[in-house]
C-alpha positions as CSV (number, residue, x, y, z in Angstrom):
1,M,1.7,-1.5,7.4
2,A,-0.5,-3.6,5.4
3,K,-1.1,-5.3,8.6
4,T,0.3,-8.4,7.3
5,K,2.6,-9.4,10.1
6,R,2.0,-6.5,12.4
7,V,4.0,-5.2,15.3
8,A,2.2,-6.5,18.4
9,S,2.4,-3.5,20.6
10,A,2.6,0.3,20.3
11,T,6.4,0.0,20.4
12,G,6.4,-2.9,17.9
13,A,7.7,-5.6,20.2
14,L,7.3,-9.1,18.8
15,M,6.0,-10.1,15.4
16,L,2.9,-12.2,15.3
17,L,2.7,-15.4,13.3
18,P,1.3,-14.8,9.8
19,L,-1.6,-17.3,10.2
20,Y,-2.5,-15.8,13.6
21,V,-2.5,-12.3,12.2
22,A,-4.6,-13.3,9.2
23,A,-7.1,-14.9,11.5
24,Q,-7.3,-11.8,13.7
25,Q,-7.4,-9.1,11.0
26,V,-10.7,-8.9,9.3
27,S,-12.5,-6.3,7.2
28,D,-14.6,-3.7,9.1
29,E,-18.0,-4.1,7.4
30,S,-19.4,-1.1,9.3
31,F,-17.0,1.4,7.7
32,T,-18.5,4.0,5.4
33,F,-17.2,7.1,3.8
34,H,-19.3,10.2,3.1
35,N,-18.7,11.2,-0.5
36,P,-20.9,14.2,-1.4
37,R,-19.5,14.6,-4.9
38,P,-18.6,11.4,-6.6
39,A,-16.3,11.6,-9.6
40,F,-18.6,9.5,-11.8
41,A,-22.2,8.3,-12.0
42,M,-22.6,4.9,-10.2
43,G,-20.8,2.2,-12.1
44,E,-19.8,4.4,-15.1
45,G,-16.3,5.2,-14.0
46,P,-13.0,3.5,-15.1
47,Q,-12.6,-0.3,-14.5
48,V,-10.4,-1.0,-11.4
49,C,-8.8,-4.4,-11.2
50,I,-7.6,-5.5,-7.8
51,D,-5.0,-8.3,-8.0
52,E,-5.8,-11.5,-6.2
53,G,-3.5,-13.9,-8.1
54,H,-0.3,-13.5,-6.2
55,H,-1.2,-14.7,-2.7
56,N,-2.2,-11.2,-1.8
57,F,-2.9,-10.3,1.8
58,H,-5.5,-7.8,0.6
59,T,-8.2,-8.6,-2.0
60,A,-11.4,-6.9,-3.3
61,D,-13.6,-9.4,-1.4
62,G,-11.4,-9.7,1.6
63,R,-9.4,-7.1,3.7
64,Y,-9.6,-4.6,0.8
65,K,-13.4,-4.8,0.5
66,P,-13.8,-1.3,2.2
67,F,-11.3,0.1,-0.3
68,A,-13.3,-1.5,-3.2
69,E,-16.5,0.0,-1.7
70,L,-14.8,3.4,-1.4
71,L,-14.1,3.4,-5.1
72,R,-17.6,2.0,-6.0
73,G,-19.0,4.9,-4.1
74,D,-17.1,7.3,-6.4
75,G,-18.5,5.6,-9.5
76,Y,-15.7,3.2,-10.3
77,S,-16.3,-0.4,-11.4
78,V,-14.2,-2.7,-9.3
79,A,-13.5,-6.4,-9.7
80,G,-10.9,-8.9,-8.6
81,F,-8.2,-9.9,-11.1
82,A,-6.7,-13.4,-10.8
83,G,-4.8,-13.6,-14.1
84,D,-1.2,-13.2,-15.1
85,F,0.1,-9.7,-15.9
86,T,0.1,-9.7,-19.7
87,Q,-0.8,-6.8,-22.0
88,D,-3.8,-8.7,-23.3
89,A,-5.1,-9.7,-19.9
90,L,-4.7,-6.2,-18.6
91,A,-6.4,-4.6,-21.6
92,G,-9.7,-4.7,-19.8
93,C,-8.3,-2.8,-16.8
94,D,-8.1,1.0,-16.6
95,L,-6.3,0.8,-13.2
96,L,-4.5,-2.2,-11.7
97,V,-4.2,-2.3,-7.9
98,V,-1.7,-4.8,-6.4
99,A,-1.8,-4.9,-2.6
100,N,0.7,-6.9,-0.6
101,P,1.7,-9.7,-2.9
102,L,3.6,-12.7,-1.7
103,A,5.6,-15.6,-3.2
104,A,3.9,-18.9,-2.6
105,E,6.6,-20.2,-0.3
106,N,6.2,-17.2,2.0
107,E,2.4,-17.2,2.3
108,D,2.5,-19.2,5.6
109,D,6.2,-18.9,6.3
110,W,7.7,-15.4,6.5
111,S,11.3,-16.5,7.0
112,Y,14.0,-15.2,4.7
113,P,14.6,-15.4,1.7
114,H,11.7,-13.6,0.2
115,P,11.6,-14.4,-3.5
116,S,9.6,-12.4,-6.1
117,A,5.8,-12.9,-6.3
118,F,5.9,-12.3,-10.0
119,A,7.3,-14.2,-13.0
120,K,9.7,-12.5,-15.4
121,D,7.2,-12.3,-18.1
122,E,4.6,-10.7,-15.8
123,I,7.0,-8.0,-14.8
124,R,7.8,-7.2,-18.4
125,G,4.1,-7.3,-19.4
126,L,3.1,-5.0,-16.6
127,M,5.9,-2.5,-17.4
128,E,4.9,-2.4,-21.1
129,W,1.2,-2.0,-20.2
130,V,1.9,1.0,-18.0
131,R,4.2,2.6,-20.5
132,G,1.5,2.2,-23.1
133,G,-1.0,4.1,-21.0
134,G,-1.9,1.7,-18.1
135,R,-2.4,3.0,-14.6
136,F,-0.9,1.1,-11.7
137,L,-1.2,1.4,-7.9
138,L,1.2,-0.8,-5.9
139,F,1.0,-1.2,-2.2
140,A,4.1,-3.1,-0.9
141,D,4.4,-3.4,2.8
142,H,7.2,-4.5,5.2
143,A,9.0,-7.8,4.9
144,P,8.3,-10.3,3.4
145,I,6.1,-8.3,1.0
146,A,8.9,-5.8,0.2
147,G,11.0,-8.8,-0.9
148,A,8.1,-10.2,-3.0
149,A,7.7,-6.9,-4.8
150,R,11.4,-5.8,-4.9
151,D,12.1,-7.0,-8.5
152,L,8.9,-5.4,-9.8
153,G,9.8,-2.2,-8.0
154,A,13.3,-2.2,-9.5
155,V,11.9,-2.3,-13.0
156,F,9.8,0.8,-12.2
157,G,12.8,2.6,-10.7
158,I,12.4,2.2,-6.9
159,V,14.7,0.4,-4.5
160,M,12.9,-1.4,-1.7
161,I,14.3,-2.3,1.7
162,D,13.0,-5.8,2.8
163,A,12.6,-4.9,6.5
164,Y,10.2,-3.4,9.0
165,V,10.1,0.4,9.0
166,D,8.4,2.9,11.3
167,G,8.9,6.5,12.2
168,G,8.8,5.9,16.0
169,P,6.4,4.3,18.5
170,G,2.9,3.7,17.3
171,P,1.4,4.5,13.8
172,D,3.2,7.0,11.6
173,Q,1.8,10.4,10.9
174,F,2.7,12.3,7.7
175,R,1.8,15.9,7.7
176,I,1.9,18.9,5.4
177,A,2.9,21.0,8.4
178,D,6.2,19.2,9.0
179,G,7.1,18.4,5.4
180,T,6.6,14.7,5.6
181,L,3.5,14.9,3.4
182,L,4.4,16.8,0.2
183,T,2.2,19.1,-1.8
184,H,0.7,17.4,-4.9
185,S,-2.7,17.3,-6.7
186,I,-3.4,14.1,-4.7
187,V,-3.0,16.2,-1.5
188,R,-4.9,19.2,-2.8
189,G,-7.9,17.2,-4.2
190,R,-10.5,19.0,-6.4
191,S,-11.5,21.5,-3.7
192,P,-10.6,22.6,-0.2
193,A,-13.1,20.0,1.2
194,E,-10.9,17.3,-0.4
195,R,-7.6,18.6,0.7
196,V,-5.5,16.2,2.8
197,D,-3.3,17.6,5.6
198,S,-2.2,14.4,7.2
199,V,-2.0,10.7,6.5
200,M,-1.5,7.9,9.0
201,T,0.2,4.6,8.2
202,F,0.8,1.5,10.3
203,T,4.4,0.2,9.9
204,G,5.6,-0.6,6.4
205,Q,8.7,-0.2,4.3
206,A,11.0,2.6,3.0
207,I,12.4,3.1,-0.5
208,Q,14.8,5.1,-2.5
209,I,13.5,6.5,-5.7
210,T,15.2,7.1,-9.1
211,Q,14.7,9.8,-11.8
212,G,11.1,10.3,-12.8
213,W,9.6,9.8,-9.4
214,E,8.1,12.5,-7.1
215,P,8.1,11.7,-3.4
216,L,4.7,12.0,-1.6
217,L,5.4,10.6,1.9
218,I,8.8,11.1,3.5
219,F,10.0,9.6,6.7
220,G,11.0,12.0,9.5
221,P,14.2,12.0,11.6
222,E,13.3,9.1,13.9
223,A,12.5,6.5,11.3
224,K,14.3,3.2,11.6
225,A,14.4,0.0,9.5
226,R,14.7,-3.2,11.5
227,I,15.4,-6.8,10.5
228,S,13.3,-9.3,12.4
229,L,15.5,-12.2,13.7
230,E,12.4,-14.0,15.0
231,Q,11.1,-14.2,11.5
232,S,13.8,-16.5,10.3
233,F,15.5,-17.9,13.5
234,Q,12.8,-17.8,16.2
235,R,15.2,-16.3,18.6
236,G,16.6,-13.0,19.7
237,S,14.9,-10.0,21.3
238,R,14.0,-6.8,19.5
239,A,17.2,-5.3,21.0
240,D,19.1,-7.8,18.8
241,W,17.5,-6.8,15.6
242,P,19.9,-5.1,13.0
243,E,18.6,-1.6,12.4
244,F,19.6,1.6,10.7
245,S,18.1,5.0,10.1
246,V,15.9,5.7,7.1
247,A,15.3,9.3,7.9
248,G,14.5,11.1,4.7
249,W,13.6,7.9,2.8
250,V,10.4,7.7,0.9
251,H,7.2,6.0,2.0
252,G,5.1,6.9,-1.0
253,A,5.8,8.3,-4.5
254,V,4.2,9.0,-7.9
255,R,5.4,9.1,-11.4
256,E,4.3,9.4,-15.0
257,W,6.0,7.1,-17.4
258,D,5.4,7.6,-21.1
259,E,1.6,7.4,-21.4
260,G,1.0,5.7,-18.0
261,R,0.9,6.7,-14.3
262,V,2.1,4.8,-11.3
263,V,1.7,5.3,-7.5
264,F,3.7,3.4,-5.0
265,L,2.7,3.3,-1.3
266,G,4.9,1.5,1.2
267,E,2.1,0.5,3.6
268,A,-1.3,-1.0,2.7
269,A,-3.5,-0.8,5.9
270,M,-3.9,3.0,5.3
271,C,-6.4,2.1,2.5
272,S,-8.1,-0.7,4.3
273,A,-10.6,-0.6,7.2
274,Q,-9.9,-3.6,9.5
275,V,-10.6,-4.7,13.0
276,S,-8.3,-7.0,15.0
277,G,-8.5,-9.1,18.1
278,P,-11.4,-9.6,20.6
279,E,-11.5,-5.8,21.2
280,R,-12.0,-5.2,17.5
281,N,-9.3,-2.6,17.4
282,P,-9.6,-0.4,14.3
283,M,-6.8,-0.1,11.8
284,G,-6.8,1.9,8.5
285,M,-9.4,4.3,7.2
286,N,-11.7,3.4,10.2
287,D,-9.0,4.4,12.8
288,P,-10.2,7.6,14.5
289,R,-6.6,8.9,14.4
290,A,-6.6,8.7,10.6
291,P,-9.6,10.9,9.6
292,Q,-8.2,11.8,6.2
293,D,-6.8,8.4,5.1
294,A,-10.0,7.6,3.1
295,Q,-9.9,10.9,1.2
296,F,-6.2,10.4,0.5
297,C,-6.8,6.9,-0.9
298,L,-9.6,8.2,-3.1
299,N,-7.5,11.1,-4.3
300,V,-4.7,8.7,-5.2
301,V,-7.1,6.7,-7.5
302,R,-8.6,9.9,-8.9
303,W,-5.1,11.1,-9.9
304,L,-4.2,7.8,-11.5
305,T,-7.4,7.8,-13.5
306,G,-7.1,11.4,-14.6
307,V,-9.8,13.0,-12.5
308,L,-7.1,15.1,-10.8
309,D,-4.6,17.1,-12.8
310,P,-0.9,16.1,-12.9
């Protein structure tokens, strides 16, 4: 999960208040990634724009600073992007990254409903930019972020569930060995040293994909979607939450659309490096249980920008 409103225990008991979680989750400034073969000379790679204009939980100077530094270490130029999504505004971006957007009314209040974070013209402008050759990476986590991104996702051909999804107790592990991580050039990398065999995520959302999409991460047989009653009604135990199986649903997917490329990932902490609480618990690329998450995130960006073959 993009660690927005995170499940409080390994079994995901109660949801923490948004402001409390925001105060507890901070970027891990000590995280580094050893990159022996950068794709580009320093600062000479494509321009990556990281959205910060839609009440995003993750921004280039905030909780996604380790992600921004990961890309800079590969030669990319990285900057925040606070403008509206129009073709003219996006013309200076080779890759747009949107990580956990929110509607203004849900920034401090996660109760339902969860309206779109994007205006109609922005959705249209972004779609046209991608089809004309733009590259787009969307991280959209559990509720309320899934709700905030749902209309945008629909235009691109994915159906989001505005709930909390996990594959079982604790973080979710997706592996080549069990078929939950699918073979793709993102997984293969440029060499055996860049191959990814497993990816860990931290509670997010599940989607259904339409024609044109290729699944990358797929939930296993124990995966459940749950609707938090506390979120809207401040009552009811976890046992009261409506839930249903999302076994076989998609957690990450890729597509080429006309001249553009898109990657969707249903959890954002995987490409962060955060610490939380007084114990400074790691979460994301710095989690020792997720040793290949950083390489996976780097491979995703390399595929989007053409470093990796289709």
